[in-house]
C-alpha positions in Angstrom: 41.0 16.5 -7.1 40.7 14.3 -4.0 40.2 10.6 -4.8 38.2 8.0 -2.8 36.9 4.5 -3.1 33.5 5.7 -2.1 31.9 9.1 -1.9 28.5 9.3 -0.1 26.3 12.4 -0.7 24.1 12.9 2.5 24.9 12.4 6.1 21.5 11.1 7.3 20.8 7.6 8.5 21.4 6.0 5.1 24.5 8.2 4.3 26.3 8.0 7.8 25.7 4.3 8.2 26.9 3.6 4.7 30.1 5.7 5.5 30.7 3.9 8.8 30.3 0.4 7.2 32.5 1.4 4.4 35.1 2.5 6.8 34.9 -0.7 8.7 35.5 -2.6 5.5 38.6 -0.7 4.9 37.5 1.5 2.0 38.7 5.1 1.7 35.4 7.0 2.2 34.1 10.5 2.3 30.7 11.7 3.3 29.4 15.0 1.9 27.0 16.9 4.2 26.0 20.5 4.2 24.4 20.8 7.5 26.4 21.9 10.5 25.7 18.6 12.1 25.5 15.0 10.9 22.5 12.9 11.2 20.2 14.3 8.6 16.5 15.1 9.1 16.0 12.2 11.5 18.5 13.3 14.2 18.2 17.0 13.7 14.6 17.8 12.9 12.7 14.5 12.7 12.7 11.3 14.6 14.9 12.3 17.6 13.6 15.7 18.6 10.0 14.6 18.0 10.6 11.6 20.5 12.1 13.9 23.0 9.0 16.0 22.9 6.7 13.0 22.8 8.3 11.6 26.0 8.3 15.0 27.9 4.7 15.7 27.0 3.6 12.2 28.0 5.0 12.8 31.5 3.5 16.2 31.6 0.0 14.9 30.7 0.4 12.2 33.3 1.1 14.8 36.0 -1.7 17.3 35.1 -4.2 14.7 33.8 -4.6 12.7 37.0 -2.6 9.7 36.4 0.1 10.7 38.9 -2.5 11.3 41.5 -4.1 7.8 40.9 -0.7 6.4 41.5 -0.5 8.3 44.8 2.0 10.9 43.5 0.8 14.4 44.3 2.4 17.3 42.4 1.5 20.7 41.0 3.1 20.8 37.6 4.1 23.9 35.7 5.0 23.8 32.0 8.4 25.2 31.3 8.4 25.1 27.5 11.9 26.7 27.0 13.4 24.1 29.2 11.5 21.4 27.4 12.8 22.6 24.1 16.3 22.9 25.6 16.5 19.3 26.8 15.3 18.2 23.3 18.1 20.3 21.7 20.7 19.0 24.2 19.8 15.4 23.4 19.9 16.0 19.7 23.3 17.6 20.0 24.7 14.7 22.0 23.5 12.3 19.2 25.0 14.3 16.4 28.3 14.5 18.1 28.2 10.7 18.5 28.2 10.3 14.8 31.2 12.6 14.4 33.0 10.3 16.9 32.0 7.2 14.9 33.3 8.9 11.8 36.7 9.5 13.4 36.8 6.0 14.8 36.2 4.5 11.4 38.4 6.8 9.4 35.5 8.5 7.5 36.2 11.9 6.1 33.3 14.4 6.6 33.4 16.9 3.8 31.2 19.9 4.9 29.3 21.2 2.1 26.6 20.5 -0.5 27.5 17.9 -3.1 26.3 17.3 -6.6 27.3 15.0 -9.4 29.7 16.4 -12.0 29.8 13.4 -14.4 30.4 9.7 -13.8 32.8 9.3 -10.9 33.0 12.9 -9.9 31.3 14.9 -7.2 31.5 18.7 -6.9 31.2 20.2 -3.3 30.1 23.8 -2.6 31.7 24.5 0.8 30.4 26.9 3.5 32.8 29.6 2.4 31.5 29.3 -1.3 34.6 27.6 -2.5 34.4 24.5 -4.7 36.1 21.2 -4.0 36.2 18.4 -6.6 36.1 14.8 -5.5 36.4 11.5 -7.5 35.5 8.0 -6.7 34.9 4.6 -8.2 31.5 4.5 -6.5 29.2 7.2 -5.4 26.1 6.7 -3.1 23.2 9.1 -3.3 21.7 9.3 0.1 20.1 12.7 0.2 16.9 11.9 1.9 13.6 13.7 1.6 11.8 17.0 2.4 8.3 17.9 3.4 5.9 17.8 0.6 4.3 21.2 -0.1 0.6 21.7 -0.4 -0.8 23.8 -3.2 -2.5 27.0 -2.0 -0.8 26.8 1.4 2.6 28.6 1.8 4.8 27.4 4.6 6.3 30.3 6.5 7.3 28.4 9.8 5.8 31.4 11.6 2.1 30.5 11.6 2.0 27.9 8.8 4.5 25.2 9.7 6.3 22.1 8.4 7.5 19.4 10.8 10.7 21.4 11.5 8.7 24.4 12.6 6.3 22.4 14.7 9.3 21.1 16.8 10.2 24.6 17.9 7.2 26.6 18.6 7.7 29.3 21.1 4.2 28.8 22.8 1.6 26.3 23.1 -1.1 26.9 20.4 -4.6 27.5 21.5 -5.8 25.7 18.3 -3.5 23.8 16.2 -4.7 22.5 12.8 -2.9 19.5 11.4 -3.2 18.9 7.7 -2.6 15.3 7.1 -3.4 12.2 9.3 -0.2 10.3 8.7 2.5 9.5 11.2 4.2 12.9 11.4 0.9 14.7 11.8 -0.5 12.4 14.5 2.8 12.3 16.5 3.3 16.1 16.6 -0.4 16.7 17.0 -0.1 14.5 20.1 2.7 16.5 21.5 0.8 19.8 21.5 -2.6 18.3 22.5 -0.8 16.9 25.7 0.6 20.4 26.3 -2.7 22.0 26.1 -3.6 22.7 22.5 -7.0 21.9 20.8 -5.9 19.9 17.9 -8.0 19.4 14.7 -6.6 17.0 12.1 -7.8 17.6 8.5 -7.3 14.6 6.1 -8.1 14.2 2.4 -8.9 10.5 2.6 -11.7 9.0 4.6 -9.4 7.4 7.1 -6.2 8.0 9.1 -2.8 6.5 8.4 -3.2 5.1 4.8 -1.5 1.7 4.4 -2.1 0.8 8.1 -4.1 -2.3 8.8 -7.8 -1.0 8.8 -8.8 -2.3 12.2 -5.7 -1.0 13.8 -6.2 2.5 12.2 -9.8 2.7 13.4 -8.7 1.8 16.9 -6.1 4.4 16.9 -8.6 7.1 15.7 -11.0 6.2 18.3 -8.3 6.4 21.0 -7.0 9.8 19.8 -10.5 11.1 19.6 -11.2 9.9 23.2 -8.0 11.8 24.2 -9.4 15.1 22.8 -8.0 15.2 19.2 -10.7 15.8 16.6 -10.8 14.7 12.9 -12.2 16.1 9.7 -11.7 13.3 7.2 -12.6 13.2 3.4 -11.8 17.0 3.6 -9.7 19.0 1.2 -7.7 22.2 2.1 -7.9 24.6 -0.8 -6.2 27.7 0.6 -4.7 29.3 3.7 -4.4 33.0 4.8 -2.0 33.7 7.5 -2.0 36.9 9.7 0.0 38.1 12.7 -2.3 36.3 15.0 -3.4 33.2 13.1 -4.5 31.4 10.1 -7.8 31.0 8.2 -8.0 27.7 6.1 -10.5 27.1 3.3 -11.9 23.6 3.3 -14.4 21.6 1.1 -15.3 18.0 1.0 -12.9 15.8 -0.9 -15.7 14.6 -3.2 -16.8 18.3 -3.8 -19.4 20.4 -2.1 -19.9 23.5 0.0 -16.7 25.2 1.3 -16.1 26.2 4.9 -13.5 28.1 6.9 -11.4 26.8 9.7 -9.5 29.2 12.0 -6.4 28.4 14.0 -3.5 30.2 15.5 -1.0 27.7 13.9 -1.3 25.2 11.1 1.0 22.2 10.6 1.4 20.9 7.0 2.3 17.2 7.3 1.0 15.5 4.0 4.1 13.5 3.5 7.6 13.8 2.2 9.2 13.8 -1.2 12.8 12.7 -2.4 15.3 15.4 -2.2 16.9 15.1 -5.6 16.8 18.7 -6.9 20.1 20.2 -7.7 22.1 16.9 -7.5 23.4 17.1 -11.0 21.6 14.0 -12.1 21.6 15.2 -15.6 25.4 15.1 -15.8 25.2 11.3 -15.7 22.0 10.7 -17.4 19.7 9.9 -14.4 16.1 11.1 -14.6 13.9 11.0 -11.5 10.2 10.0 -11.8 7.4 12.6 -11.4 7.7 12.4 -7.7 11.5 12.9 -7.8 12.1 9.3 -7.0 15.3 7.5 -8.3 15.0 4.0 -9.7 17.3 1.2 -8.4 18.0 -2.4 -8.9 19.5 -3.8 -5.7 20.6 -0.2 -4.9 22.3 0.4 -8.3 21.1 3.2 -10.4 21.1 2.7 -14.2 24.6 4.2 -14.3 27.4 2.0 -13.3 29.1 3.3 -10.2 26.2 5.3 -8.9 24.1 3.9 -6.2 20.9 5.1 -4.4 19.6 4.4 -0.9 17.0 5.6 1.5 14.2 8.1 0.9 15.4 9.0 -2.6 14.3 5.7 -3.9 11.5 3.2 -3.6 10.1 1.8 -0.3 8.9 3.3 3.0 10.7 6.5 4.0 12.0 5.1 7.3 15.4 5.7 9.0 15.9 1.9 9.7 15.0 1.0 6.0 17.7 3.5 4.9 20.1 1.9 7.4 19.5 -1.6 6.0 19.9 -0.4 2.5 23.2 1.4 3.5 24.7 -1.8 4.8 23.7 -3.8 1.7 24.8 -1.2 -0.6 28.3 -0.9 0.9 28.6 -4.7 1.2 28.0 -5.0 -2.6 30.4 -2.3 -3.4 33.0 -4.2 -1.4 32.2 -7.3 -3.4 30.2 -9.2 -0.7 26.7 -10.8 -0.9 24.0 -8.6 0.8 20.2 -8.4 0.7 17.5 -6.3 2.2 14.3 -8.2 3.2 11.6 -5.6 2.3 8.8 -7.9 3.8 10.2 -7.5 7.2 10.6 -3.7 7.7 8.6 -2.6 10.8 6.7 0.7 11.0 6.0 2.5 14.2 3.7 5.4 15.2 4.9 6.9 18.5 1.5 8.2 19.8 0.1 6.9 23.0 -0.7 4.0 22.6 2.0 3.3 20.2 1.3 1.5 16.9 3.7 -1.0 15.4 3.3 -3.2 12.3 5.4 -5.5 10.3 4.5 -7.7 7.2 1.2 -7.7 5.4 -2.3 -6.4 6.6 -5.6 -8.3 6.3 -6.6 -6.0 3.4 -3.4 -6.9 1.4 -3.9 -10.7 2.1 -7.5 -10.5 1.0 -6.5 -8.7 -2.2 -4.1 -11.5 -2.9 -6.8 -14.1 -2.3 -4.5 -15.7 0.3 -6.2 -17.8 3.1 -5.1 -16.8 6.4 -6.0 -17.1 10.1 -6.2 -14.3 12.7 -5.1 -14.4 16.4 -5.8 -11.4 18.6 -5.1 -10.6 22.2 -6.3 -7.5 24.1 -4.0 -5.6 26.5 -7.0 -5.4 28.8 -6.2 -9.1 29.5 -2.4 -8.5 30.0 -1.5 -8.3 33.7 1.4 -5.9 33.3 -0.6 -3.6 31.1 -3.5 -3.5 33.5 -1.3 -2.8 36.5 0.4 0.0 34.6 -3.0 1.5 33.6 -2.1 1.2 29.8 -4.5 -1.5 28.8 -5.8 0.0 25.5 -5.2 -1.9 22.3 -4.4 -5.3 21.1 -1.9 -7.7 19.3 -3.0 -9.2 16.0 -1.2 -12.0 14.3 -1.9 -13.0 10.8 -0.7 -16.5 9.7 -1.0 -18.7 6.6 -4.1 -20.9 6.9 -2.2 -23.9 5.6 1.5 -23.6 6.7 0.9 -21.4 9.8 3.7 -19.1 8.7 3.5 -15.6 10.2 2.5 -13.1 7.5 1.9 -9.9 9.4 1.6 -8.6 12.9 -0.2 -5.4 14.0 0.1 -4.0 17.6 -1.6 -1.0 19.2 -0.7 -0.6 22.8 2.0 0.0 25.3 5.7 -0.2 24.0 4.4 -1.6 20.7 7.6 -0.2 19.0 9.8 -2.3 21.2 7.6 -5.4 21.1 7.4 -5.7 17.3 11.1 -6.7 17.2 10.3 -10.2 18.4 8.0 -10.7 15.4 10.5 -9.1 13.0 13.1 -11.9 14.2 10.3 -14.5 13.8 9.4 -13.5 10.3 13.0 -13.3 9.2 13.4 -16.9 10.1 9.9 -17.9 8.5 8.5 -18.9 11.9 5.0 -20.2 12.4 2.5 -18.7 14.8 2.9 -21.9 16.8 6.7 -21.4 17.3 5.9 -18.1 19.1 3.0 -19.8 21.0 5.3 -22.5 22.4 8.1 -20.2 23.5 8.2 -19.2 27.3 7.8 -15.5 27.9 8.5 -13.7 31.2 5.6 -13.0 33.6 4.4 -10.4 34.2 5.3 -8.5 30.9 3.6 -7.0 28.0 5.5 -9.5 25.8 3.1 -12.2 27.0 0.5 -10.5 24.7 2.5 -11.5 21.8 2.5 -15.1 22.8 -1.2 -15.1 23.7 -2.1 -13.6 20.2 0.0 -16.4 18.6 -1.9 -18.9 20.7 -5.1 -17.5 19.6 -4.3 -18.1 15.9 -5.3 -21.8 16.8 -7.9 -20.7 19.3 -6.1 -21.6 22.6 -5.2 -18.2 24.0 -5.4 -18.9 27.8 -5.6 -15.5 29.4 -8.7 -14.0 27.6 
């Protein structure tokens, strides 16, 4: 039996960052991962490949949709889908090899195989050749991530009915793609294929897109995506799906009940969310029981069993790679005997559509539910000089601040580079800044970041450029 200070089950953003930090702190650490490459869902079949296709499809649409011509660039573009997929795969390969390098640099042992608990302090690994390897450790971190949530009545075959992994590797551009679920994954992947020429219909059980997102921001995003050509069937339930060699027929009915209808497509993407990957982990050998969703409870990343820790998608909080990374650092710091904390009130979320959406902190709906008095400052990108010059002036920045103290409580951005811009407000909120603090800071001109300042100014009614 091989002995370690820490064994981490899972090599995704939570697991590999935990392993690297443990190595940096001088702990003897092993990371158990059964994929052929490190990086988990995020690097292999999630965040990274989807961003590669989002970037490529944006450029393609700019070329065929007239934006290049407007800028005085005349081209006759042709879509080479195999090459687009190849560059995606090449980029992903480079990133996963980068993690292998970081493991070597920080003396992390990658144990290739599928790990499961085998009692307190023990992990059994089934290696690729079928042999078993036994590990022991004072501390074990469960970082096994999540998997797509299945939809009853709809069987995913990744031929005609796809999960997110299948939608990243289609061999052709669908004539009609139906996306079930109007969340982040569905809207991003739907955007990719719409730009490449698909008719895209999004079916959502709720009466709105992006549940949990600030209402005004969500409505603005839906209007923009509709204007781009995406169609929405909200408050609609999918009750069944029949796949054939040429397409899929979906059975739909109103979420509140009513007359059913059929919707035909040549491909269907099921993107109704993700669920914790906790099945087959041997949790019963240590007395840990997941909840109905498969989620594992934690108190400051500790499970109810001493020496067993949980981070990332398998436990509470948003299923985001950067949240898992923050938890990984805090978890390992605690294992090493240091003080550490994750500020869950300042974890940003981003939707990488065009325009992008980024948010941090609380929404207006949450503040109203709390009965908390607040002020709103908004600034449109139509009044931002850089955005106008770049022909990307859709959207706005909205700042929510406490009415009495002026402390920033939440920020919601829909517009160009929103995912990059939100970082400024994450820093501000981490230091409990006021809206006035941002309003009084000099920002470079002309940049999109000036919209952040103008929105903060507008909390007190003195935005100067709109």
